[in-house]
N, C-alpha and C positions, 0 to 999 in steps of 0.2 A: 493492360494485360498483354503479355507477349504471345504471339502465335506459335504453335508447334508445327514443325515441318519434318518430313522424313529425310533421311540422309540422301544427298544428291538432289534435293528438291529446292527450287527457288520460287519466289513469288514475284510477280511483276504486274504492273498496271492496276495496282490497288488504289482506285480513286475514291476519295472520301466525299460524301454528300456535303458535309460541313467540315471545314478544316479543323475545327475544335472538337469534332465528334469522333468516336471510334467506329461508328456505323459506316458501312460501305454499301454502294448500290450494285457492286459486282466485284468479283475477284478472279484472279488467274493464278494457278499453281502449275509448275512444270517440274517433272521428275524424269531422270534418266531411266530407260527401260532396257532390258537385254538386247532388244532388236530395234531400238530407236528412242522415242520419247513419248511421254504421256502428259497430256495437257488437260487440266480440269478447269472449266469455266463455270463459276458459280453465280447464280442470281438469287438473292434472298427472297424476292417476291415477284413471281411471275404468275399472274392471275390468282394471287392470294396464297401461293405456296412456294417454297424454295425449290430450285431446280439446279442440277449440276450436269453439264455436258462434258463428256470425257472423250477426248480424241487420242487414239493410239496411232502414232505415225511412225513409219520407218524413217531412216535417216534422210533419204532423198525427199520424202514428203515434208519432213520437218524443215529442211533447207528451203524448199519451195515456199512454204508458208512464211518462214522468216524473211525471205526476200520480198514477198508480197507485202508483208506488214511494214517492212522498212520503206518500201516504195510509197505505200499509202501514207506513212507518217511524214515522209519528205514532201509529198504533194500537199498535205494538210498544212505543213509548216510554210510552204511557199504561198498558199492562199491566205494564211493568217498574217504573215509578214512578207508582203510582196517585194520589198526591197530593204536593203540594210540601212539601219539608222545612219543618217548623215550622208547617204549616197547622193550623187548628183542626178540620179534618175528622177523623173518628173512627177 
């Protein structure tokens, strides 16, 4: 089944519980807004019920969030893969 999105909306970070399953344990949808961006984070089961958090950010807040997420992903990548394959480091 294909997901429906609004014009200008993208989805990211849709992690699947099981790669062969269509169920996810969270979702993120991003859409342009007249004064910035709207981010919807959905959790299908939080204490037995679905919850959606909506962040309405102006352009500067959205850029700050994007930089923080990029830095966090880089840190996580370095912890997961501390050196390049085949590198001389010990």
